[in-house]
C-alpha angles and dihedrals in degrees: 000000000000090000091054090048092051092047091050090047092051090045091054091047090048092049091050090049092048091047090049090051091048091051089049091048091047090050091049091047091050090050090047090051090051089049091050092050091046090048091051091049091049090053093047093049092045093050091048091052090046096051100033102040113012091119091057138075127257092279091059092047093049091046092054089048091049090057091054092048092045089054092051088054094047115084091217089070135053120285103240135054093243092049090051094048093046096041115135143085119309136196134200117270114248088224096052119008090203090066116081119208128187119262107249115261093357105098131096096254111042098214092063096062105025093108093246128115115280092209109112112237097201099066095181094053092044090052088055090054092048089054092046093048091048091050091050096047095044091048091239091138132034111260119204119189100231091179094069093237099319118174097179138042140168138187114275093240094065134056112205118201092241092063091079091062096050133074113247111230106175149328118239119182106311098342131087115209130211139187125218106226 
């Protein structure tokens, strides 16, 4: 009888210990998932800065980033940085119909669907953008939206049809920024 009591007691203690470990593991896994999502968003924001504003100063880079972040916070756009950057129509790959690829020249940020490699060539500059994106997303530096809430922009040498329906907010370097009212 005492032996059965002791075994039940140890079994309960063991189950509690296992449950505690599982909760800890689940918590660690959840944190790892958050880190993975954050890491992906850092990469997406850094690549967008690299391809959309690498010929500009810090103001241009921050302005392009502000548009992405403003879109994430606007319910008319996707909810994550990567979804915003990669937004646009897709089609099935001819190699594997389960894989969706962007339709060439039809996405929100031209570099993503221009048919060229998305691997940055200037590693040093790209590393700078990764660090800047990380600092922004981890709130390690104050981030001021210098675009006044812009959700669109274009180069100053083009005039897209949609610009007439948006409110111009500012011009920074060679981009003109707009807000969707």
